[in-house]
VOPAGU-2260 file (C-alpha; in pm, 1 decimal, decimal comma):
REM VOPAGU-2260
SITE   aa  ch    i         X         Y         Z
SITE  MET   A    0    1065,7    -670,8    -374,1
SITE  ALA   A    1     896,7    -588,0    -702,3
SITE  PRO   A    2     788,3    -890,2    -906,4
SITE  GLU   A    3    1023,1    -811,6   -1195,1
SITE  LEU   A    4    1317,6    -789,8    -955,5
SITE  ALA   A    5    1229,1   -1122,7    -794,7
SITE  MET   A    6    1203,7   -1280,2   -1141,0
SITE  GLY   A    7    1536,8   -1140,0   -1262,6
SITE  GLN   A    8    1370,9    -927,9   -1531,1
SITE  THR   A    9    1458,3    -577,3   -1648,7
SITE  ILE   A   10    1400,3    -308,6   -1389,1
SITE  ASP   A   11    1346,1      64,8   -1418,0
SITE  ALA   A   12    1201,7     351,4   -1213,2
SITE  ARG   A   13     866,7     173,2   -1191,4
SITE  THR   A   14    1038,9     -87,6    -974,3
SITE  ASP   A   15    1090,1     186,8    -716,4
SITE  LEU   A   16     725,3     288,4    -749,3
SITE  TYR   A   17     631,0     -65,6    -650,6
SITE  ALA   A   18     826,3      -8,6    -328,5
SITE  VAL   A   19     643,0     321,8    -280,1
SITE  GLY   A   20     318,3     126,3    -314,1
SITE  CYS   A   21     432,3    -116,2     -43,9
SITE  VAL   A   22     515,0     170,6     192,5
SITE  ALA   A   23     187,7     348,4     112,7
SITE  TYR   A   24      -1,4      25,9     180,4
SITE  TRP   A   25     156,4       2,3     524,4
SITE  LEU   A   26      96,3     370,0     597,1
SITE  VAL   A   27    -277,2     344,5     533,1
SITE  THR   A   28    -338,3      -1,8     679,2
SITE  GLY   A   29     -65,3     -64,2     936,0
SITE  ARG   A   30     -11,3    -400,5     763,3
SITE  LEU   A   31     225,5    -537,0     503,3
SITE  ALA   A   32      85,9    -573,0     152,7
SITE  PHE   A   33     211,2    -934,1     149,6
SITE  GLU   A   34     327,8   -1179,1     409,9
SITE  GLY   A   35     490,3   -1519,0     391,8
SITE  GLY   A   36     623,3   -1788,6     622,0
SITE  SER   A   37     967,8   -1761,9     464,5
SITE  PRO   A   38    1159,1   -1512,4     250,3
SITE  LEU   A   39    1087,2   -1726,6     -56,9
SITE  ALA   A   40     714,5   -1744,8      21,6
SITE  LEU   A   41     708,2   -1368,5      70,9
SITE  ALA   A   42     885,4   -1308,4    -262,3
SITE  MET   A   43     645,4   -1544,2    -439,3
SITE  ASN   A   44     348,3   -1356,9    -293,8
SITE  HIS   A   45     491,1   -1037,0    -441,6
SITE  VAL   A   46     520,7   -1215,0    -777,1
SITE  ASN   A   47     188,4   -1403,4    -785,5
SITE  THR   A   48     -63,1   -1279,3    -529,0
SITE  ALA   A   49    -297,3    -987,8    -586,7
SITE  PRO   A   50    -296,6    -752,7    -288,0
SITE  ILE   A   51    -610,6    -713,2     -82,6
SITE  ARG   A   52    -753,7    -363,7    -127,8
SITE  PRO   A   53    -614,5    -137,9     145,8
SITE  SER   A   54    -968,7     -27,2     232,8
SITE  GLU   A   55   -1054,1    -388,6     317,8
SITE  ARG   A   56    -766,7    -410,6     567,3
SITE  SER   A   57    -801,6     -81,3     750,6
SITE  GLU   A   58   -1016,2      36,6    1035,8
SITE  MET   A   59    -992,2     387,8     890,5
SITE  GLU   A   60   -1181,7     503,1     583,2
SITE  ILE   A   61    -965,2     501,8     270,7
SITE  PRO   A   62   -1100,6     694,3     -27,5
SITE  ALA   A   63   -1154,1     472,7    -332,8
SITE  GLU   A   64    -922,2     690,8    -543,2
SITE  LEU   A   65    -635,0     640,4    -296,8
SITE  ASP   A   66    -709,8     267,8    -285,9
SITE  GLU   A   67    -680,9     255,8    -665,5
SITE  LEU   A   68    -357,4     456,9    -676,1
SITE  ILE   A   69    -188,7     232,4    -418,8
SITE  LEU   A   70    -303,6     -75,6    -610,0
SITE  ALA   A   71    -171,9      79,1    -933,5
SITE  CYS   A   72     171,1     110,4    -771,1
SITE  LEU   A   73     147,4    -256,7    -670,9
SITE  ALA   A   74      57,1    -378,1   -1019,5
SITE  LYS   A   75     247,9    -694,9   -1111,2
SITE  ASP   A   76     310,9    -562,0   -1462,6
SITE  PRO   A   77     532,4    -250,3   -1439,5
SITE  ARG   A   78     356,4    -104,9   -1746,4
SITE  ARG   A   79      38,1     -79,5   -1537,6
SITE  ARG   A   80     208,9     129,5   -1266,6
SITE  PRO   A   81     249,0     506,2   -1279,5
SITE  ALA   A   82     523,6     573,5   -1536,2
SITE  THR   A   83     733,0     806,1   -1319,3
SITE  ALA   A   84     751,1     947,8    -968,1
SITE  ARG   A   85     635,7    1279,3   -1115,1
SITE  ASP   A   86     329,3    1104,4   -1261,1
SITE  LEU   A   87     256,5     943,6    -924,4
SITE  GLY   A   88     298,4    1281,1    -752,5
SITE  ARG   A   89      53,7    1447,0    -992,5
SITE  ARG   A   90    -199,7    1170,9    -944,2
SITE  LEU   A   91    -165,1    1189,5    -566,4
SITE  ALA   A   92    -193,8    1570,7    -565,1
SITE  ALA   A   93    -515,9    1545,6    -768,5
SITE  LEU   A   94    -686,8    1333,3    -501,2
SITE  LEU   A   95    -928,2    1505,3    -268,7
SITE  LEU   A   96    -812,2    1351,9      57,9
SITE  PRO   A   97    -923,7    1447,1     408,0
SITE  ALA   A   98    -672,1    1658,3     597,9
SITE  TRP   A   99    -418,4    1462,0     800,5
SITE  THR   A  100    -429,8    1622,6    1142,6
SITE  ALA   A  101    -221,1    1567,6    1453,8
SITE  GLU   A  102    -526,6    1403,4    1612,5
SITE  ARG   A  103    -565,9    1156,9    1325,3
SITE  ALA   A  104    -193,2    1079,8    1336,4
SITE  GLU   A  105    -210,6    1009,5    1710,6
SITE  ASP   A  106    -510,5     781,2    1657,3
SITE  TRP   A  107    -325,6     594,6    1379,8
SITE  TRP   A  108     -14,4     539,5    1592,2
SITE  ARG   A  109    -219,3     438,8    1896,1
SITE  ILE   A  110    -360,6     153,5    1685,9
SITE  HIS   A  111     -49,6      68,0    1480,0
SITE  MET   A  112     240,0     117,5    1719,4
SITE  PRO   A  113     490,5    -159,4    1639,1
SITE  GLY   A  114     464,4    -443,6    1885,2
SITE  ARG   A  115      92,7    -399,5    1948,8
SITE  PRO   A  116    -145,9    -671,0    1832,5
SITE  LEU   A  117    -339,6    -573,8    1520,4
SITE  PRO   A  118    -710,9    -505,9    1564,1
SITE  VAL   A  119    -964,5    -733,0    1401,5
SITE  VAL   A  120   -1114,4    -542,7    1109,3
SITE  HIS   A  121   -1475,0    -611,7    1015,3
SITE  GLY   A  122   -1511,3    -310,5     789,7
SITE  PRO   A  123   -1395,0      49,2     791,3
SITE  PRO   A  124   -1576,7     268,3    1044,5
SITE  GLU   A  125   -1672,1     622,8     958,7
SITE  LEU   A  126   -1415,2     897,1    1015,1
SITE  LYS   A  127   -1469,8    1128,9    1307,8
């Protein structure tokens, strides 16, 4: 839930981009951007807590530019997020990201299959 939605403030398309940021965070880390012991605690974390950089929570290397774009989507102030989905798409297309191969996808799911315990992350290892 985007902070402005939780606070009963005006929402617009950037509210949806916050949700995209949450999904992207999970896709690159296998973890939720925020957690809480109750629905209220979770909502308050979305409102008040800065997310940990995805690259600090992943065993896979995450390019700094992708880290920054995901964090931009998760900005507490909607004015600091990409203005539109088209803007986000352009910014994502401009990133020079390593190819996502079937092998990398299998490795990701082997680690992040729902129901499996999460690995302890001490720092991102190098990509193969």
